[in-house]
All heavy atoms as atom14 arrays in JSON, in Angstrom:
{
  "sequence": "MSVFVICDNCGRGAEFVDEHEARAEGWRNLRIEGVVGPANRSEWNGRCPDCA",
  "atom14_mask": [
    [1, 1, 1, 1, 1, 1, 1, 1, 0, 0, 0, 0, 0, 0],
    [1, 1, 1, 1, 1, 1, 0, 0, 0, 0, 0, 0, 0, 0],
    [1, 1, 1, 1, 1, 1, 1, 0, 0, 0, 0, 0, 0, 0],
    [1, 1, 1, 1, 1, 1, 1, 1, 1, 1, 1, 0, 0, 0],
    [1, 1, 1, 1, 1, 1, 1, 0, 0, 0, 0, 0, 0, 0],
    [1, 1, 1, 1, 1, 1, 1, 1, 0, 0, 0, 0, 0, 0],
    [1, 1, 1, 1, 1, 1, 0, 0, 0, 0, 0, 0, 0, 0],
    [1, 1, 1, 1, 1, 1, 1, 1, 0, 0, 0, 0, 0, 0],
    [1, 1, 1, 1, 1, 1, 1, 1, 0, 0, 0, 0, 0, 0],
    [1, 1, 1, 1, 1, 1, 0, 0, 0, 0, 0, 0, 0, 0],
    [1, 1, 1, 1, 0, 0, 0, 0, 0, 0, 0, 0, 0, 0],
    [1, 1, 1, 1, 1, 1, 1, 1, 1, 1, 1, 0, 0, 0],
    [1, 1, 1, 1, 0, 0, 0, 0, 0, 0, 0, 0, 0, 0],
    [1, 1, 1, 1, 1, 0, 0, 0, 0, 0, 0, 0, 0, 0],
    [1, 1, 1, 1, 1, 1, 1, 1, 1, 0, 0, 0, 0, 0],
    [1, 1, 1, 1, 1, 1, 1, 1, 1, 1, 1, 0, 0, 0],
    [1, 1, 1, 1, 1, 1, 1, 0, 0, 0, 0, 0, 0, 0],
    [1, 1, 1, 1, 1, 1, 1, 1, 0, 0, 0, 0, 0, 0],
    [1, 1, 1, 1, 1, 1, 1, 1, 1, 0, 0, 0, 0, 0],
    [1, 1, 1, 1, 1, 1, 1, 1, 1, 1, 0, 0, 0, 0],
    [1, 1, 1, 1, 1, 1, 1, 1, 1, 0, 0, 0, 0, 0],
    [1, 1, 1, 1, 1, 0, 0, 0, 0, 0, 0, 0, 0, 0],
    [1, 1, 1, 1, 1, 1, 1, 1, 1, 1, 1, 0, 0, 0],
    [1, 1, 1, 1, 1, 0, 0, 0, 0, 0, 0, 0, 0, 0],
    [1, 1, 1, 1, 1, 1, 1, 1, 1, 0, 0, 0, 0, 0],
    [1, 1, 1, 1, 0, 0, 0, 0, 0, 0, 0, 0, 0, 0],
    [1, 1, 1, 1, 1, 1, 1, 1, 1, 1, 1, 1, 1, 1],
    [1, 1, 1, 1, 1, 1, 1, 1, 1, 1, 1, 0, 0, 0],
    [1, 1, 1, 1, 1, 1, 1, 1, 0, 0, 0, 0, 0, 0],
    [1, 1, 1, 1, 1, 1, 1, 1, 0, 0, 0, 0, 0, 0],
    [1, 1, 1, 1, 1, 1, 1, 1, 1, 1, 1, 0, 0, 0],
    [1, 1, 1, 1, 1, 1, 1, 1, 0, 0, 0, 0, 0, 0],
    [1, 1, 1, 1, 1, 1, 1, 1, 1, 0, 0, 0, 0, 0],
    [1, 1, 1, 1, 0, 0, 0, 0, 0, 0, 0, 0, 0, 0],
    [1, 1, 1, 1, 1, 1, 1, 0, 0, 0, 0, 0, 0, 0],
    [1, 1, 1, 1, 1, 1, 1, 0, 0, 0, 0, 0, 0, 0],
    [1, 1, 1, 1, 0, 0, 0, 0, 0, 0, 0, 0, 0, 0],
    [1, 1, 1, 1, 1, 1, 1, 0, 0, 0, 0, 0, 0, 0],
    [1, 1, 1, 1, 1, 0, 0, 0, 0, 0, 0, 0, 0, 0],
    [1, 1, 1, 1, 1, 1, 1, 1, 0, 0, 0, 0, 0, 0],
    [1, 1, 1, 1, 1, 1, 1, 1, 1, 1, 1, 0, 0, 0],
    [1, 1, 1, 1, 1, 1, 0, 0, 0, 0, 0, 0, 0, 0],
    [1, 1, 1, 1, 1, 1, 1, 1, 1, 0, 0, 0, 0, 0],
    [1, 1, 1, 1, 1, 1, 1, 1, 1, 1, 1, 1, 1, 1],
    [1, 1, 1, 1, 1, 1, 1, 1, 0, 0, 0, 0, 0, 0],
    [1, 1, 1, 1, 0, 0, 0, 0, 0, 0, 0, 0, 0, 0],
    [1, 1, 1, 1, 1, 1, 1, 1, 1, 1, 1, 0, 0, 0],
    [1, 1, 1, 1, 1, 1, 0, 0, 0, 0, 0, 0, 0, 0],
    [1, 1, 1, 1, 1, 1, 1, 0, 0, 0, 0, 0, 0, 0],
    [1, 1, 1, 1, 1, 1, 1, 1, 0, 0, 0, 0, 0, 0],
    [1, 1, 1, 1, 1, 1, 0, 0, 0, 0, 0, 0, 0, 0],
    [1, 1, 1, 1, 1, 0, 0, 0, 0, 0, 0, 0, 0, 0]
  ],
  "atom14_positions": [
    [[18.18, 10.1, -26.96], [16.82, 10.16, -27.41], [15.92, 10.5, -26.2], [16.09, 9.95, -25.13], [16.4, 8.82, -28.0], [14.97, 8.85, -28.45], [14.21, 7.32, -29.12], [15.51, 6.3, -29.6], [0.0, 0.0, 0.0], [0.0, 0.0, 0.0], [0.0, 0.0, 0.0], [0.0, 0.0, 0.0], [0.0, 0.0, 0.0], [0.0, 0.0, 0.0]],
    [[14.98, 11.39, -26.4], [14.03, 11.71, -25.34], [12.69, 11.02, -25.65], [12.48, 10.52, -26.75], [13.81, 13.23, -25.26], [13.23, 13.72, -26.46], [0.0, 0.0, 0.0], [0.0, 0.0, 0.0], [0.0, 0.0, 0.0], [0.0, 0.0, 0.0], [0.0, 0.0, 0.0], [0.0, 0.0, 0.0], [0.0, 0.0, 0.0], [0.0, 0.0, 0.0]],
    [[11.85, 10.97, -24.65], [10.53, 10.38, -24.85], [9.46, 11.36, -24.49], [9.61, 12.17, -23.56], [10.36, 9.07, -24.02], [11.37, 8.03, -24.4], [10.4, 9.32, -22.55], [0.0, 0.0, 0.0], [0.0, 0.0, 0.0], [0.0, 0.0, 0.0], [0.0, 0.0, 0.0], [0.0, 0.0, 0.0], [0.0, 0.0, 0.0], [0.0, 0.0, 0.0]],
    [[8.39, 11.37, -25.24], [7.22, 12.21, -24.97], [6.07, 11.28, -24.71], [5.79, 10.38, -25.52], [6.92, 13.12, -26.17], [5.85, 14.13, -25.89], [6.11, 15.22, -25.09], [4.57, 13.96, -26.38], [5.11, 16.14, -24.79], [3.58, 14.86, -26.11], [3.84, 15.99, -25.31], [0.0, 0.0, 0.0], [0.0, 0.0, 0.0], [0.0, 0.0, 0.0]],
    [[5.42, 11.44, -23.55], [4.35, 10.54, -23.13], [3.04, 11.32, -23.08], [2.97, 12.44, -22.57], [4.65, 9.93, -21.76], [3.63, 8.86, -21.4], [6.05, 9.37, -21.69], [0.0, 0.0, 0.0], [0.0, 0.0, 0.0], [0.0, 0.0, 0.0], [0.0, 0.0, 0.0], [0.0, 0.0, 0.0], [0.0, 0.0, 0.0], [0.0, 0.0, 0.0]],
    [[1.99, 10.7, -23.59], [0.64, 11.29, -23.59], [-0.28, 10.37, -22.81], [-0.32, 9.15, -23.06], [0.1, 11.48, -25.01], [1.02, 12.46, -25.77], [-1.33, 12.02, -24.99], [0.7, 12.59, -27.22], [0.0, 0.0, 0.0], [0.0, 0.0, 0.0], [0.0, 0.0, 0.0], [0.0, 0.0, 0.0], [0.0, 0.0, 0.0], [0.0, 0.0, 0.0]],
    [[-1.05, 10.95, -21.89], [-1.99, 10.16, -21.1], [-3.21, 9.77, -21.93], [-3.81, 10.61, -22.6], [-2.45, 10.96, -19.88], [-3.58, 10.05, -18.8], [0.0, 0.0, 0.0], [0.0, 0.0, 0.0], [0.0, 0.0, 0.0], [0.0, 0.0, 0.0], [0.0, 0.0, 0.0], [0.0, 0.0, 0.0], [0.0, 0.0, 0.0], [0.0, 0.0, 0.0]],
    [[-3.54, 8.46, -21.89], [-4.72, 7.97, -22.62], [-6.01, 8.54, -22.06], [-6.98, 8.66, -22.8], [-4.79, 6.42, -22.48], [-3.71, 5.71, -23.25], [-3.28, 6.22, -24.3], [-3.28, 4.65, -22.77], [0.0, 0.0, 0.0], [0.0, 0.0, 0.0], [0.0, 0.0, 0.0], [0.0, 0.0, 0.0], [0.0, 0.0, 0.0], [0.0, 0.0, 0.0]],
    [[-6.03, 8.88, -20.8], [-7.25, 9.29, -20.14], [-7.52, 10.79, -20.25], [-8.57, 11.22, -20.75], [-7.22, 8.87, -18.67], [-8.55, 9.05, -17.98], [-9.57, 8.58, -18.49], [-8.59, 9.73, -16.87], [0.0, 0.0, 0.0], [0.0, 0.0, 0.0], [0.0, 0.0, 0.0], [0.0, 0.0, 0.0], [0.0, 0.0, 0.0], [0.0, 0.0, 0.0]],
    [[-6.55, 11.63, -19.87], [-6.79, 13.06, -19.8], [-6.06, 13.86, -20.9], [-6.3, 15.06, -21.05], [-6.39, 13.61, -18.42], [-4.63, 13.62, -18.1], [0.0, 0.0, 0.0], [0.0, 0.0, 0.0], [0.0, 0.0, 0.0], [0.0, 0.0, 0.0], [0.0, 0.0, 0.0], [0.0, 0.0, 0.0], [0.0, 0.0, 0.0], [0.0, 0.0, 0.0]],
    [[-5.13, 13.23, -21.64], [-4.45, 13.92, -22.71], [-3.22, 14.7, -22.28], [-2.57, 15.33, -23.12], [0.0, 0.0, 0.0], [0.0, 0.0, 0.0], [0.0, 0.0, 0.0], [0.0, 0.0, 0.0], [0.0, 0.0, 0.0], [0.0, 0.0, 0.0], [0.0, 0.0, 0.0], [0.0, 0.0, 0.0], [0.0, 0.0, 0.0], [0.0, 0.0, 0.0]],
    [[-2.91, 14.67, -21.01], [-1.74, 15.38, -20.51], [-0.47, 14.82, -21.16], [-0.35, 13.61, -21.39], [-1.62, 15.19, -18.99], [-0.37, 15.7, -18.36], [-0.39, 15.4, -16.86], [0.92, 15.54, -16.29], [1.24, 15.17, -15.06], [0.32, 14.64, -14.29], [2.46, 15.32, -14.62], [0.0, 0.0, 0.0], [0.0, 0.0, 0.0], [0.0, 0.0, 0.0]],
    [[0.48, 15.69, -21.48], [1.72, 15.26, -22.1], [2.93, 15.69, -21.26], [2.85, 16.72, -20.58], [0.0, 0.0, 0.0], [0.0, 0.0, 0.0], [0.0, 0.0, 0.0], [0.0, 0.0, 0.0], [0.0, 0.0, 0.0], [0.0, 0.0, 0.0], [0.0, 0.0, 0.0], [0.0, 0.0, 0.0], [0.0, 0.0, 0.0], [0.0, 0.0, 0.0]],
    [[3.98, 14.93, -21.35], [5.21, 15.27, -20.61], [6.39, 14.67, -21.34], [6.27, 13.64, -22.01], [5.15, 14.72, -19.17], [0.0, 0.0, 0.0], [0.0, 0.0, 0.0], [0.0, 0.0, 0.0], [0.0, 0.0, 0.0], [0.0, 0.0, 0.0], [0.0, 0.0, 0.0], [0.0, 0.0, 0.0], [0.0, 0.0, 0.0], [0.0, 0.0, 0.0]],
    [[7.54, 15.33, -21.2], [8.75, 14.86, -21.85], [9.75, 14.38, -20.79], [9.89, 15.02, -19.73], [9.38, 15.95, -22.7], [10.49, 15.45, -23.59], [10.79, 16.38, -24.74], [10.1, 17.42, -24.88], [11.71, 16.08, -25.5], [0.0, 0.0, 0.0], [0.0, 0.0, 0.0], [0.0, 0.0, 0.0], [0.0, 0.0, 0.0], [0.0, 0.0, 0.0]],
    [[10.41, 13.28, -21.08], [11.37, 12.68, -20.16], [12.64, 12.27, -20.9], [12.63, 12.17, -22.14], [10.77, 11.44, -19.49], [9.53, 11.73, -18.67], [8.27, 11.54, -19.23], [9.64, 12.21, -17.4], [7.13, 11.81, -18.51], [8.49, 12.48, -16.64], [7.24, 12.29, -17.21], [0.0, 0.0, 0.0], [0.0, 0.0, 0.0], [0.0, 0.0, 0.0]],
    [[13.68, 11.99, -20.14], [14.93, 11.52, -20.74], [14.73, 10.14, -21.37], [15.19, 9.88, -22.47], [16.06, 11.46, -19.65], [17.3, 10.8, -20.21], [16.37, 12.86, -19.16], [0.0, 0.0, 0.0], [0.0, 0.0, 0.0], [0.0, 0.0, 0.0], [0.0, 0.0, 0.0], [0.0, 0.0, 0.0], [0.0, 0.0, 0.0], [0.0, 0.0, 0.0]],
    [[13.99, 9.27, -20.67], [13.7, 7.94, -21.19], [12.45, 7.39, -20.5], [11.91, 8.04, -19.58], [14.88, 6.99, -21.04], [15.35, 6.82, -19.6], [14.55, 6.99, -18.67], [16.53, 6.51, -19.42], [0.0, 0.0, 0.0], [0.0, 0.0, 0.0], [0.0, 0.0, 0.0], [0.0, 0.0, 0.0], [0.0, 0.0, 0.0], [0.0, 0.0, 0.0]],
    [[12.01, 6.21, -20.92], [10.77, 5.65, -20.34], [10.96, 5.25, -18.87], [10.0, 5.21, -18.12], [10.26, 4.45, -21.16], [11.12, 3.23, -21.11], [12.29, 3.21, -22.12], [12.6, 4.24, -22.71], [12.89, 2.14, -22.26], [0.0, 0.0, 0.0], [0.0, 0.0, 0.0], [0.0, 0.0, 0.0], [0.0, 0.0, 0.0], [0.0, 0.0, 0.0]],
    [[12.19, 5.01, -18.45], [12.45, 4.65, -17.05], [12.19, 5.85, -16.14], [11.63, 5.7, -15.05], [13.88, 4.14, -16.87], [14.19, 2.99, -17.75], [13.61, 1.73, -17.56], [14.97, 2.85, -18.85], [14.03, 0.89, -18.51], [14.84, 1.57, -19.31], [0.0, 0.0, 0.0], [0.0, 0.0, 0.0], [0.0, 0.0, 0.0], [0.0, 0.0, 0.0]],
    [[12.55, 7.05, -16.6], [12.28, 8.25, -15.83], [10.77, 8.49, -15.74], [10.25, 8.85, -14.68], [12.94, 9.47, -16.47], [12.69, 10.74, -15.69], [13.21, 11.99, -16.35], [13.53, 11.99, -17.55], [13.31, 13.02, -15.65], [0.0, 0.0, 0.0], [0.0, 0.0, 0.0], [0.0, 0.0, 0.0], [0.0, 0.0, 0.0], [0.0, 0.0, 0.0]],
    [[10.05, 8.25, -16.84], [8.6, 8.4, -16.84], [7.97, 7.45, -15.82], [7.09, 7.88, -15.03], [8.03, 8.13, -18.25], [0.0, 0.0, 0.0], [0.0, 0.0, 0.0], [0.0, 0.0, 0.0], [0.0, 0.0, 0.0], [0.0, 0.0, 0.0], [0.0, 0.0, 0.0], [0.0, 0.0, 0.0], [0.0, 0.0, 0.0], [0.0, 0.0, 0.0]],
    [[8.4, 6.21, -15.8], [7.87, 5.26, -14.81], [8.19, 5.69, -13.39], [7.37, 5.55, -12.49], [8.43, 3.86, -15.08], [7.79, 3.18, -16.28], [8.24, 1.73, -16.41], [7.6, 1.12, -17.58], [8.16, 1.02, -18.77], [9.39, 1.44, -18.98], [7.48, 0.45, -19.77], [0.0, 0.0, 0.0], [0.0, 0.0, 0.0], [0.0, 0.0, 0.0]],
    [[9.4, 6.22, -13.17], [9.8, 6.67, -11.85], [8.94, 7.86, -11.38], [8.73, 8.04, -10.2], [11.29, 7.05, -11.85], [0.0, 0.0, 0.0], [0.0, 0.0, 0.0], [0.0, 0.0, 0.0], [0.0, 0.0, 0.0], [0.0, 0.0, 0.0], [0.0, 0.0, 0.0], [0.0, 0.0, 0.0], [0.0, 0.0, 0.0], [0.0, 0.0, 0.0]],
    [[8.43, 8.65, -12.36], [7.6, 9.8, -12.04], [6.13, 9.4, -11.84], [5.31, 10.26, -11.59], [7.69, 10.85, -13.15], [9.07, 11.51, -13.22], [9.38, 12.45, -12.08], [8.44, 13.09, -11.57], [10.54, 12.5, -11.68], [0.0, 0.0, 0.0], [0.0, 0.0, 0.0], [0.0, 0.0, 0.0], [0.0, 0.0, 0.0], [0.0, 0.0, 0.0]],
    [[5.82, 8.11, -12.0], [4.46, 7.65, -11.72], [3.62, 7.32, -12.93], [2.45, 6.96, -12.78], [0.0, 0.0, 0.0], [0.0, 0.0, 0.0], [0.0, 0.0, 0.0], [0.0, 0.0, 0.0], [0.0, 0.0, 0.0], [0.0, 0.0, 0.0], [0.0, 0.0, 0.0], [0.0, 0.0, 0.0], [0.0, 0.0, 0.0], [0.0, 0.0, 0.0]],
    [[4.18, 7.43, -14.13], [3.43, 7.06, -15.33], [3.32, 5.53, -15.42], [4.25, 4.82, -15.11], [4.1, 7.62, -16.58], [3.91, 9.1, -16.71], [4.55, 10.06, -15.98], [3.06, 9.8, -17.58], [4.13, 11.31, -16.35], [3.22, 11.19, -17.34], [2.17, 9.38, -18.56], [2.5, 12.14, -18.05], [1.44, 10.35, -19.27], [1.61, 11.71, -18.99]],
    [[2.14, 5.03, -15.84], [1.89, 3.6, -15.88], [1.36, 3.18, -17.25], [0.91, 4.02, -18.03], [0.84, 3.23, -14.81], [1.29, 3.54, -13.39], [2.43, 2.61, -12.98], [2.94, 2.93, -11.66], [4.13, 3.52, -11.41], [4.93, 3.84, -12.4], [4.52, 3.76, -10.2], [0.0, 0.0, 0.0], [0.0, 0.0, 0.0], [0.0, 0.0, 0.0]],
    [[1.39, 1.88, -17.49], [0.85, 1.28, -18.72], [1.49, 1.86, -19.98], [0.82, 2.12, -20.97], [-0.68, 1.39, -18.78], [-1.37, 0.75, -17.62], [-0.91, -0.25, -17.06], [-2.46, 1.32, -17.19], [0.0, 0.0, 0.0], [0.0, 0.0, 0.0], [0.0, 0.0, 0.0], [0.0, 0.0, 0.0], [0.0, 0.0, 0.0], [0.0, 0.0, 0.0]],
    [[2.81, 2.13, -19.93], [3.47, 2.76, -21.06], [3.63, 1.8, -22.23], [3.98, 0.63, -22.04], [4.86, 3.26, -20.63], [4.87, 4.36, -19.57], [6.3, 4.72, -19.22], [4.13, 5.57, -20.08], [0.0, 0.0, 0.0], [0.0, 0.0, 0.0], [0.0, 0.0, 0.0], [0.0, 0.0, 0.0], [0.0, 0.0, 0.0], [0.0, 0.0, 0.0]],
    [[3.38, 2.3, -23.43], [3.63, 1.53, -24.66], [4.09, 2.54, -25.72], [3.55, 3.62, -25.83], [2.39, 0.77, -25.08], [1.24, 1.63, -25.44], [-0.05, 0.82, -25.52], [-1.16, 1.66, -25.88], [-1.73, 2.56, -25.09], [-1.31, 2.72, -23.84], [-2.72, 3.3, -25.51], [0.0, 0.0, 0.0], [0.0, 0.0, 0.0], [0.0, 0.0, 0.0]],
    [[5.05, 2.12, -26.5], [5.64, 2.99, -27.5], [4.72, 3.09, -28.71], [4.12, 2.09, -29.13], [7.05, 2.54, -27.89], [7.76, 3.62, -28.69], [7.02, 1.19, -28.61], [9.25, 3.43, -28.8], [0.0, 0.0, 0.0], [0.0, 0.0, 0.0], [0.0, 0.0, 0.0], [0.0, 0.0, 0.0], [0.0, 0.0, 0.0], [0.0, 0.0, 0.0]],
    [[4.61, 4.29, -29.24], [3.78, 4.53, -30.42], [4.62, 4.74, -31.68], [4.14, 4.55, -32.78], [2.86, 5.74, -30.2], [1.82, 5.52, -29.12], [0.83, 4.41, -29.48], [0.38, 4.33, -30.63], [0.49, 3.62, -28.59], [0.0, 0.0, 0.0], [0.0, 0.0, 0.0], [0.0, 0.0, 0.0], [0.0, 0.0, 0.0], [0.0, 0.0, 0.0]],
    [[5.88, 5.17, -31.49], [6.72, 5.36, -32.65], [7.85, 6.32, -32.35], [7.95, 6.89, -31.27], [0.0, 0.0, 0.0], [0.0, 0.0, 0.0], [0.0, 0.0, 0.0], [0.0, 0.0, 0.0], [0.0, 0.0, 0.0], [0.0, 0.0, 0.0], [0.0, 0.0, 0.0], [0.0, 0.0, 0.0], [0.0, 0.0, 0.0], [0.0, 0.0, 0.0]],
    [[8.72, 6.53, -33.35], [9.84, 7.44, -33.24], [9.65, 8.5, -34.3], [9.42, 8.18, -35.47], [11.18, 6.71, -33.4], [12.33, 7.68, -33.36], [11.36, 5.65, -32.34], [0.0, 0.0, 0.0], [0.0, 0.0, 0.0], [0.0, 0.0, 0.0], [0.0, 0.0, 0.0], [0.0, 0.0, 0.0], [0.0, 0.0, 0.0], [0.0, 0.0, 0.0]],
    [[9.72, 9.78, -33.89], [9.46, 10.89, -34.81], [10.54, 11.96, -34.71], [11.26, 12.04, -33.74], [8.09, 11.53, -34.56], [6.98, 10.56, -34.8], [8.0, 12.1, -33.15], [0.0, 0.0, 0.0], [0.0, 0.0, 0.0], [0.0, 0.0, 0.0], [0.0, 0.0, 0.0], [0.0, 0.0, 0.0], [0.0, 0.0, 0.0], [0.0, 0.0, 0.0]],
    [[10.6, 12.77, -35.74], [11.43, 13.95, -35.72], [12.9, 13.7, -35.92], [13.37, 12.57, -35.86], [0.0, 0.0, 0.0], [0.0, 0.0, 0.0], [0.0, 0.0, 0.0], [0.0, 0.0, 0.0], [0.0, 0.0, 0.0], [0.0, 0.0, 0.0], [0.0, 0.0, 0.0], [0.0, 0.0, 0.0], [0.0, 0.0, 0.0], [0.0, 0.0, 0.0]],
    [[13.61, 14.8, -36.2], [15.05, 14.7, -36.45], [15.85, 14.3, -35.22], [16.96, 13.79, -35.33], [15.44, 16.1, -36.9], [14.37, 16.98, -36.37], [13.13, 16.15, -36.35], [0.0, 0.0, 0.0], [0.0, 0.0, 0.0], [0.0, 0.0, 0.0], [0.0, 0.0, 0.0], [0.0, 0.0, 0.0], [0.0, 0.0, 0.0], [0.0, 0.0, 0.0]],
    [[15.28, 14.49, -34.04], [15.96, 14.16, -32.79], [15.68, 12.73, -32.33], [16.07, 12.32, -31.26], [15.59, 15.12, -31.67], [0.0, 0.0, 0.0], [0.0, 0.0, 0.0], [0.0, 0.0, 0.0], [0.0, 0.0, 0.0], [0.0, 0.0, 0.0], [0.0, 0.0, 0.0], [0.0, 0.0, 0.0], [0.0, 0.0, 0.0], [0.0, 0.0, 0.0]],
    [[14.94, 12.0, -33.16], [14.55, 10.6, -32.83], [13.83, 10.53, -31.48], [14.1, 9.67, -30.66], [15.75, 9.67, -32.84], [16.25, 9.43, -34.24], [15.46, 9.43, -35.18], [17.54, 9.28, -34.37], [0.0, 0.0, 0.0], [0.0, 0.0, 0.0], [0.0, 0.0, 0.0], [0.0, 0.0, 0.0], [0.0, 0.0, 0.0], [0.0, 0.0, 0.0]],
    [[12.93, 11.45, -31.25], [12.15, 11.42, -30.0], [11.1, 10.31, -30.12], [10.4, 10.25, -31.13], [11.46, 12.78, -29.8], [10.64, 12.8, -28.51], [9.94, 14.1, -28.34], [8.82, 14.17, -29.23], [8.01, 15.21, -29.35], [8.26, 16.3, -28.66], [7.0, 15.18, -30.17], [0.0, 0.0, 0.0], [0.0, 0.0, 0.0], [0.0, 0.0, 0.0]],
    [[11.03, 9.46, -29.14], [9.99, 8.42, -29.17], [8.74, 8.93, -28.49], [8.8, 9.68, -27.52], [10.49, 7.12, -28.52], [10.85, 7.35, -27.19], [0.0, 0.0, 0.0], [0.0, 0.0, 0.0], [0.0, 0.0, 0.0], [0.0, 0.0, 0.0], [0.0, 0.0, 0.0], [0.0, 0.0, 0.0], [0.0, 0.0, 0.0], [0.0, 0.0, 0.0]],
    [[7.61, 8.51, -29.03], [6.33, 8.9, -28.47], [5.68, 7.68, -27.85], [5.67, 6.6, -28.44], [5.43, 9.51, -29.52], [5.98, 10.83, -30.02], [4.99, 11.61, -30.88], [3.94, 11.05, -31.26], [5.3, 12.77, -31.16], [0.0, 0.0, 0.0], [0.0, 0.0, 0.0], [0.0, 0.0, 0.0], [0.0, 0.0, 0.0], [0.0, 0.0, 0.0]],
    [[5.17, 7.88, -26.63], [4.58, 6.81, -25.85], [3.18, 7.22, -25.43], [2.87, 8.39, -25.29], [5.39, 6.54, -24.62], [6.78, 6.01, -24.87], [7.81, 6.68, -25.49], [7.28, 4.73, -24.55], [8.92, 5.89, -25.55], [8.63, 4.69, -24.96], [6.74, 3.64, -23.93], [9.42, 3.57, -24.79], [7.54, 2.52, -23.75], [8.86, 2.49, -24.18]],
    [[2.33, 6.25, -25.14], [1.04, 6.47, -24.53], [1.04, 5.7, -23.22], [1.77, 4.73, -23.04], [-0.1, 5.95, -25.4], [-0.38, 6.9, -26.55], [0.46, 7.69, -26.94], [-1.56, 6.82, -27.1], [0.0, 0.0, 0.0], [0.0, 0.0, 0.0], [0.0, 0.0, 0.0], [0.0, 0.0, 0.0], [0.0, 0.0, 0.0], [0.0, 0.0, 0.0]],
    [[0.18, 6.14, -22.28], [0.06, 5.48, -21.0], [-0.89, 6.25, -20.11], [-1.78, 6.95, -20.59], [0.0, 0.0, 0.0], [0.0, 0.0, 0.0], [0.0, 0.0, 0.0], [0.0, 0.0, 0.0], [0.0, 0.0, 0.0], [0.0, 0.0, 0.0], [0.0, 0.0, 0.0], [0.0, 0.0, 0.0], [0.0, 0.0, 0.0], [0.0, 0.0, 0.0]],
    [[-0.68, 6.13, -18.81], [-1.52, 6.82, -17.81], [-0.64, 7.71, -16.95], [0.36, 7.25, -16.41], [-2.25, 5.82, -16.91], [-3.3, 5.0, -17.59], [-4.56, 5.83, -17.8], [-5.59, 5.02, -18.44], [-6.86, 5.06, -18.1], [-7.26, 5.86, -17.16], [-7.72, 4.35, -18.76], [0.0, 0.0, 0.0], [0.0, 0.0, 0.0], [0.0, 0.0, 0.0]],
    [[-1.01, 9.01, -16.86], [-0.24, 9.92, -16.02], [-0.44, 9.59, -14.53], [-1.34, 8.8, -14.18], [-0.66, 11.37, -16.32], [-2.26, 11.84, -15.66], [0.0, 0.0, 0.0], [0.0, 0.0, 0.0], [0.0, 0.0, 0.0], [0.0, 0.0, 0.0], [0.0, 0.0, 0.0], [0.0, 0.0, 0.0], [0.0, 0.0, 0.0], [0.0, 0.0, 0.0]],
    [[0.37, 10.15, -13.67], [0.26, 9.85, -12.23], [-1.16, 10.14, -11.65], [-1.63, 9.45, -10.78], [1.3, 10.73, -11.56], [2.33, 10.95, -12.65], [1.53, 10.99, -13.94], [0.0, 0.0, 0.0], [0.0, 0.0, 0.0], [0.0, 0.0, 0.0], [0.0, 0.0, 0.0], [0.0, 0.0, 0.0], [0.0, 0.0, 0.0], [0.0, 0.0, 0.0]],
    [[-1.82, 11.18, -12.19], [-3.17, 11.52, -11.7], [-4.22, 10.53, -12.12], [-5.24, 10.36, -11.44], [-3.56, 12.94, -12.16], [-2.66, 14.02, -11.59], [-2.09, 13.79, -10.51], [-2.51, 15.06, -12.27], [0.0, 0.0, 0.0], [0.0, 0.0, 0.0], [0.0, 0.0, 0.0], [0.0, 0.0, 0.0], [0.0, 0.0, 0.0], [0.0, 0.0, 0.0]],
    [[-4.02, 9.88, -13.27], [-5.01, 8.93, -13.8], [-4.64, 7.48, -13.62], [-5.45, 6.61, -13.91], [-5.2, 9.22, -15.3], [-5.89, 10.85, -15.68], [0.0, 0.0, 0.0], [0.0, 0.0, 0.0], [0.0, 0.0, 0.0], [0.0, 0.0, 0.0], [0.0, 0.0, 0.0], [0.0, 0.0, 0.0], [0.0, 0.0, 0.0], [0.0, 0.0, 0.0]],
    [[-3.44, 7.21, -13.15], [-2.93, 5.84, -13.06], [-3.76, 4.97, -12.13], [-4.4, 5.28, -11.26], [-1.49, 5.83, -12.58], [0.0, 0.0, 0.0], [0.0, 0.0, 0.0], [0.0, 0.0, 0.0], [0.0, 0.0, 0.0], [0.0, 0.0, 0.0], [0.0, 0.0, 0.0], [0.0, 0.0, 0.0], [0.0, 0.0, 0.0], [0.0, 0.0, 0.0]]
  ]
}
């Protein structure tokens, strides 16, 4: 399952293997919003590295 993260502040989006990779890339305040699509991609909200 992959994760797609959207920044609460600027709207920037990025896709990662999992939420741990997103955190390692500098994303903060992550919270899951749901699981969508046939690939069971989870969608998360948080703060991107520029807005963190």
